[in-house]
C-alpha positions as CSV (number, residue, x, y, z in Angstrom):
1,M,1.6,20.2,20.1
2,K,1.3,16.8,20.8
3,I,-0.2,15.0,17.5
4,M,-1.5,11.0,18.0
5,I,-1.4,8.5,15.1
6,I,-3.3,5.6,15.3
7,G,-2.0,2.7,13.3
8,A,1.5,1.7,12.8
9,G,1.3,0.6,8.9
10,L,3.1,2.5,6.3
11,G,1.2,5.5,6.6
12,G,1.5,6.3,10.1
13,L,5.1,5.6,10.6
14,T,6.1,7.7,7.6
15,A,4.1,10.5,9.1
16,A,5.9,9.8,12.7
17,I,9.1,10.2,11.3
18,A,8.4,13.1,9.4
19,L,7.1,14.9,12.5
20,R,9.8,13.8,15.3
21,Q,12.3,15.3,12.8
22,Q,10.8,18.8,12.3
23,G,11.0,18.0,16.7
24,I,6.7,17.7,17.2
25,N,6.1,15.4,19.4
26,V,3.8,12.6,18.3
27,E,3.3,9.2,19.6
28,V,1.7,6.1,17.5
29,H,-1.2,4.0,19.1
30,E,-1.2,0.4,17.2
31,A,-4.2,-2.1,17.5
32,A,-1.8,-5.4,17.2
33,S,0.1,-7.0,20.3
34,K,3.5,-6.5,18.8
35,L,4.5,-4.9,15.6
36,E,5.0,-7.1,12.6
37,E,3.8,-7.0,9.2
38,T,2.5,-10.2,7.1
39,G,4.7,-11.1,4.4
40,A,3.9,-10.1,1.4
41,G,5.3,-7.9,-1.5
42,L,4.4,-4.2,-2.5
43,T,5.1,-2.4,-5.5
44,L,7.4,1.1,-4.1
45,G,6.2,3.8,-6.7
46,L,8.4,7.1,-7.1
47,G,6.4,9.3,-5.4
48,A,7.0,6.9,-1.8
49,Q,10.4,6.8,-2.9
50,H,10.7,10.7,-3.0
51,V,9.5,11.1,0.3
52,F,12.2,8.5,1.9
53,R,15.4,10.6,0.1
54,A,13.8,14.0,1.9
55,L,13.8,12.2,5.1
56,G,17.1,10.5,4.9
57,L,15.9,6.4,4.3
58,Q,16.1,6.1,0.4
59,N,19.5,4.2,1.2
60,A,18.1,1.6,4.3
61,V,14.9,1.4,2.4
62,A,17.1,0.3,-1.3
63,E,19.1,-1.9,0.6
64,Q,16.0,-4.2,1.3
65,A,14.1,-3.5,-2.0
66,C,15.1,-4.2,-5.6
67,P,14.5,-2.5,-9.3
68,A,11.1,-3.5,-11.0
69,G,12.2,-3.7,-14.7
70,T,9.9,-2.6,-17.0
71,L,6.8,-4.0,-15.4
72,P,6.0,-6.6,-18.2
73,F,2.2,-7.3,-19.3
74,L,1.8,-10.6,-20.7
75,H,-1.0,-12.7,-22.6
76,Y,-2.3,-15.2,-20.0
77,Q,-1.8,-18.2,-22.2
78,N,1.5,-17.2,-24.8
79,A,3.2,-15.0,-22.8
80,R,2.9,-12.9,-25.2
81,L,4.4,-9.2,-24.4
82,L,1.9,-7.0,-24.3
83,M,3.1,-4.0,-22.6
84,G,6.8,-3.3,-21.7
85,D,9.8,-4.9,-21.6
86,F,11.1,-8.3,-20.3
87,D,12.7,-7.8,-16.6
88,R,16.3,-9.5,-17.1
89,G,17.2,-8.3,-13.4
90,D,18.8,-10.1,-11.2
91,G,16.6,-9.6,-7.7
92,R,19.8,-7.9,-5.9
93,A,20.0,-3.9,-4.6
94,D,21.0,-1.4,-5.9
95,D,22.3,2.1,-4.4
96,G,18.4,3.2,-4.1
97,E,20.1,6.7,-6.8
98,A,18.4,5.5,-10.0
99,N,14.4,7.6,-10.3
100,I,12.5,3.9,-10.6
101,V,10.7,1.7,-9.5
102,R,11.1,-0.8,-6.8
103,H,10.1,-4.3,-5.2
104,I,10.1,-4.8,-1.3
105,Y,9.0,-7.1,0.8
106,R,6.0,-5.0,3.2
107,A,7.6,-6.7,6.4
108,D,11.6,-5.5,5.5
109,L,9.9,-1.9,4.8
110,Q,8.4,-1.2,8.0
111,Q,11.2,-2.4,10.2
112,V,13.0,0.0,8.1
113,L,10.6,2.7,9.4
114,I,10.1,1.4,13.1
115,D,14.0,1.8,13.5
116,A,14.2,5.1,12.2
117,L,11.1,6.2,14.6
118,K,13.0,4.6,17.3
119,E,16.2,6.2,16.5
120,L,14.5,9.5,17.0
121,G,12.6,9.0,20.0
122,G,9.0,8.5,19.2
123,P,6.9,6.3,21.1
124,V,5.2,3.1,19.2
125,F,2.4,1.4,21.8
126,T,0.8,-1.6,21.1
127,R,-2.8,-3.4,21.9
128,H,-3.8,-0.1,21.9
129,K,-6.7,-0.6,19.5
130,L,-8.7,2.3,19.3
131,A,-12.7,2.2,21.1
132,D,-13.6,5.9,20.9
133,F,-12.2,9.1,21.3
134,H,-13.3,12.5,22.4
135,D,-12.7,15.7,20.9
136,S,-13.3,18.6,23.5
137,G,-12.8,21.4,21.2
138,D,-9.1,21.9,22.8
139,Q,-8.0,18.3,22.8
140,V,-8.9,14.9,21.5
141,T,-8.8,12.1,23.9
142,A,-8.2,8.7,22.7
143,V,-9.8,5.5,24.7
144,F,-8.4,2.4,23.8
145,A,-10.0,-1.5,24.4
146,N,-8.1,-2.1,27.3
147,G,-8.9,1.0,29.1
148,D,-5.9,2.9,28.6
149,T,-6.8,6.4,27.3
150,A,-4.9,8.8,25.2
151,T,-4.7,12.5,24.9
152,G,-3.3,15.2,22.4
153,D,-3.7,18.6,20.4
154,L,-4.9,15.9,17.1
155,L,-5.9,12.9,16.5
156,I,-4.5,10.9,13.1
157,G,-6.5,8.1,11.9
158,A,-4.0,5.9,9.8
159,D,-5.6,2.8,10.8
160,G,-6.6,1.4,7.4
161,V,-9.9,-0.2,5.3
162,R,-11.5,-0.7,8.0
163,S,-10.4,2.3,9.9
164,A,-11.9,2.5,13.7
165,V,-11.2,6.7,13.4
166,R,-13.0,7.5,10.3
167,A,-16.1,4.4,11.4
168,I,-16.6,7.2,14.7
169,L,-16.4,9.8,12.5
170,W,-18.7,8.4,9.8
171,P,-20.4,5.3,11.0
172,D,-23.1,4.9,8.3
173,D,-20.2,4.6,6.1
174,A,-18.4,1.1,5.7
175,P,-15.7,-0.2,3.1
176,R,-17.3,-1.5,-0.5
177,F,-16.8,-5.4,-1.6
178,T,-15.5,-4.6,-5.2
179,N,-16.1,-7.8,-6.2
180,H,-12.4,-9.2,-6.2
181,V,-10.7,-11.5,-4.4
182,A,-6.4,-11.9,-4.1
183,Y,-4.9,-15.1,-3.7
184,R,-1.5,-13.9,-2.0
185,F,1.6,-16.6,-1.5
186,L,5.2,-16.7,-1.4
187,V,7.6,-19.4,-3.2
188,P,11.1,-19.8,-2.6
189,M,13.7,-19.2,-5.5
190,A,14.7,-22.8,-5.8
191,Q,11.4,-24.3,-6.1
192,A,9.9,-21.1,-8.6
193,R,13.2,-20.6,-11.0
194,P,11.6,-23.3,-13.3
195,F,8.6,-21.2,-14.2
196,M,11.2,-17.6,-13.9
197,D,12.6,-18.3,-17.5
198,L,10.4,-14.5,-18.5
199,G,12.2,-12.7,-16.0
200,R,12.5,-11.4,-12.3
201,S,8.8,-10.1,-12.7
202,A,5.9,-10.2,-14.7
203,I,2.4,-9.7,-15.0
204,F,-0.3,-12.1,-16.7
205,I,-3.4,-10.6,-17.7
206,G,-6.4,-12.5,-18.8
207,P,-10.2,-12.4,-18.8
208,Q,-11.2,-10.9,-15.3
209,R,-8.0,-12.2,-13.8
210,T,-4.4,-10.9,-13.3
211,F,-1.5,-12.9,-12.0
212,N,1.5,-10.6,-10.4
213,R,4.6,-12.1,-9.7
214,Y,8.4,-10.9,-9.1
215,T,11.3,-12.0,-6.8
216,M,12.1,-9.5,-3.5
217,C,14.6,-10.3,-0.2
218,N,17.7,-10.3,-2.7
219,G,16.1,-12.6,-5.4
220,D,15.4,-15.5,-2.8
221,I,11.6,-15.4,-2.9
222,V,8.9,-15.3,-5.5
223,N,6.1,-13.0,-4.2
224,C,2.7,-13.9,-5.7
225,A,-1.0,-12.5,-6.5
226,G,-3.5,-13.9,-8.3
227,L,-6.4,-11.6,-8.2
228,A,-9.9,-12.6,-9.6
229,E,-13.1,-11.3,-10.5
230,T,-16.2,-13.0,-7.9
231,T,-19.9,-12.6,-7.0
232,E,-18.7,-14.1,-3.5
233,A,-18.4,-11.4,-1.2
234,V,-14.8,-12.4,0.7
235,P,-13.7,-11.0,4.3
236,E,-10.5,-8.3,4.4
237,G,-8.0,-9.5,6.0
238,W,-5.0,-12.3,6.4
239,S,-7.1,-14.8,8.2
240,I,-8.5,-16.4,5.4
241,G,-6.8,-19.7,4.2
242,A,-7.5,-21.2,0.5
243,S,-6.6,-24.4,-0.8
244,E,-4.0,-25.0,-3.9
245,S,-7.3,-26.5,-5.9
246,E,-9.3,-23.8,-5.4
247,L,-6.1,-21.5,-6.7
248,A,-6.2,-23.6,-9.7
249,E,-9.2,-23.2,-10.0
250,A,-9.2,-19.3,-10.6
251,F,-6.5,-20.2,-12.9
252,S,-7.2,-23.1,-14.8
253,G,-5.6,-23.0,-18.6
254,W,-3.2,-20.1,-17.7
255,H,0.6,-20.3,-18.8
256,E,2.8,-22.9,-17.4
257,D,4.7,-20.9,-15.4
258,V,1.7,-19.7,-13.3
259,V,0.1,-23.3,-13.0
260,G,4.1,-24.1,-11.6
261,L,3.9,-21.4,-9.6
262,I,0.5,-22.0,-8.2
263,G,1.4,-26.2,-7.8
264,H,4.0,-25.0,-5.1
265,A,2.2,-22.6,-3.7
266,S,1.4,-23.0,0.3
267,N,0.2,-20.6,3.0
268,I,-2.0,-19.7,0.6
269,I,-4.2,-16.5,1.7
270,K,-7.6,-15.5,0.1
271,W,-8.0,-11.5,0.5
272,G,-11.5,-9.6,-0.2
273,L,-10.8,-6.7,-2.0
274,Y,-12.8,-3.6,-0.7
275,D,-12.1,0.7,-1.7
276,R,-13.7,3.1,-0.3
277,Q,-16.3,6.0,-1.2
278,P,-14.2,9.4,-1.4
279,L,-15.4,11.6,1.0
280,A,-16.4,15.1,1.0
281,T,-13.6,16.0,3.5
282,W,-11.1,13.6,5.4
283,T,-11.5,15.7,8.7
284,R,-13.6,17.1,11.7
285,G,-12.4,19.2,14.4
286,R,-9.1,18.0,15.4
287,T,-9.2,14.6,13.7
288,T,-8.0,14.0,10.3
289,L,-7.5,10.7,7.9
290,L,-4.4,9.5,6.2
291,G,-3.7,6.3,3.7
292,D,-6.2,3.3,3.3
293,A,-8.5,5.0,5.8
294,A,-9.0,8.1,3.7
295,H,-8.6,6.5,0.0
296,A,-9.0,2.9,-0.1
297,M,-8.4,1.9,-3.6
298,L,-7.6,-1.2,-5.9
299,P,-4.4,-2.2,-6.8
300,F,-4.4,-2.7,-10.0
301,L,-1.4,0.4,-10.0
302,G,0.5,-0.6,-7.2
303,M,0.3,2.8,-5.4
304,G,-1.6,2.3,-2.6
305,A,1.2,2.1,0.2
306,A,3.1,4.8,-2.0
307,M,-0.1,6.4,-1.9
308,A,0.0,6.3,1.7
309,I,3.5,7.8,2.4
310,E,3.2,10.1,0.5
311,D,0.0,11.5,2.4
312,G,2.2,11.4,5.7
313,Y,5.0,12.8,4.4
314,I,2.1,15.9,3.2
315,L,0.5,15.7,6.4
316,A,3.5,16.2,8.6
317,K,4.9,19.0,6.2
318,T,2.3,21.1,6.4
319,L,2.5,21.1,10.6
320,G,5.4,21.8,10.6
321,L,4.9,25.2,8.3
322,G,4.1,27.2,11.8
323,T,0.4,27.8,10.8
324,D,-2.5,27.3,13.4
325,W,-3.7,23.4,13.0
326,E,-6.8,24.1,11.5
327,Q,-4.6,25.6,8.2
328,A,-2.6,22.7,8.4
329,L,-5.2,20.3,8.0
330,Q,-6.4,22.6,5.5
331,R,-3.6,22.5,3.3
332,Y,-3.1,18.7,3.5
333,E,-6.5,17.8,2.7
334,A,-5.8,20.3,-0.4
335,A,-2.6,18.7,-1.6
336,R,-4.0,15.6,-1.4
337,K,-7.3,14.6,-2.2
338,P,-7.2,15.7,-6.0
339,R,-3.8,13.6,-5.9
340,T,-5.7,10.3,-3.8
341,E,-8.9,10.7,-5.9
342,Q,-6.9,10.8,-9.6
343,V,-5.5,8.1,-8.5
344,H,-8.2,6.0,-7.0
345,A,-10.4,6.9,-10.3
346,A,-7.4,5.4,-12.3
347,S,-6.9,2.3,-10.4
348,I,-10.3,1.2,-11.3
349,I,-9.7,1.7,-15.0
350,Q,-6.7,-0.1,-14.8
351,G,-8.3,-3.3,-13.5
352,K,-10.9,-2.8,-16.6
353,V,-8.0,-2.4,-18.9
354,T,-5.8,-5.3,-17.6
355,Q,-8.8,-8.1,-16.9
356,A,-10.2,-7.1,-20.6
357,I,-12.9,-10.2,-21.5
358,D,-10.5,-10.6,-24.4
359,P,-6.2,-9.7,-23.6
360,D,-5.5,-10.0,-27.6
361,R,-7.2,-6.6,-27.6
362,F,-5.6,-5.3,-25.1
363,E,-4.4,-1.1,-25.9
364,P,-1.4,-0.2,-24.2
365,A,-2.5,3.4,-24.4
366,S,-5.6,3.1,-22.5
367,A,-3.8,2.3,-19.3
368,P,-3.2,4.8,-17.0
369,M,-0.5,3.1,-15.5
370,N,1.5,5.0,-18.9
371,N,0.2,8.4,-17.3
372,M,3.8,9.4,-16.1
373,D,2.6,12.9,-14.5
374,M,0.5,10.9,-12.0
375,M,2.9,8.0,-11.6
376,A,6.3,9.9,-11.5
377,F,4.4,12.8,-9.3
378,D,6.9,14.4,-6.4
379,P,5.4,15.3,-3.6
380,V,8.2,16.7,-1.6
381,T,8.6,19.8,-4.1
382,A,4.8,20.3,-5.3
383,P,3.8,22.9,-4.0
384,L,1.7,23.5,-0.7
């Protein structure tokens, strides 16, 4: 069997590694001209780390990550603790053994996965932007914008919220703008230190706004993300810049630490947040979806990357069970759709809770992130 994966993101690379470890022929096709990840941090949920342990990658991942502490939620004006506890960690990596949430620079995680796939002999083809594909019933042929083609037994769409694979399968189904925009930027710790007395991580919540900041890269960089509700339709992507004045206006009157970090912001990226309407099925014929292509969601739980990683692992596991590919894809959907639909819905609720009109009435018990059955789910041991 030969598997073609469209997209060299976290979910696609995880699937490719898990497939190669089982001796399954797989190749990854990436639209970009080179494999690199735009700079941003991400929260590495417990489910994703269970996957990395199963694949023998957790030590390498943990070397690039740092413990996330108890994820304190703070009042946007006075920094009063609303939920969790202050994070007094030093931002240094640990051995990865503890079953805790971690933070990591996305580019570092992607490089760990790329290196692991290279060691397994899994090819990654760049400049392969999918233009079309054809399912003959016996095989799938992918056609790329540069004129190249590739043929395999299955095609996996792991190509993000604006998935070309999904657009071909369901042309009338478009990403939905969620009326949220994210401002993302990085600040060197040397500049950020005066604004970090409340601990290495903090999530400030206020009316229709959230500001999340935490250290990464061995404590040397502070990753910042300000999320705001908006009526302005903002495109999704890393190509839209924003000024410091625009960001400062969006968080005017917030705690001095937030204002101080914004004052040192450079290369601010303005990113419209889009999600996807859940599909009745992810699969048509010999093609299926994973990650954001299947279930793009809001970032309020910090679970988007983990969902893609879990998908990739479970897809590979079902394909390695020795059953035919149709049964494998059915098992994959049956295992993943309920899980991702639960997290998708909970992410919307979490956003409403954390961006309440009156944060003084914040009720921690109503926050979905306190649902440990959901947040601590182990995809490795879950039955298929």
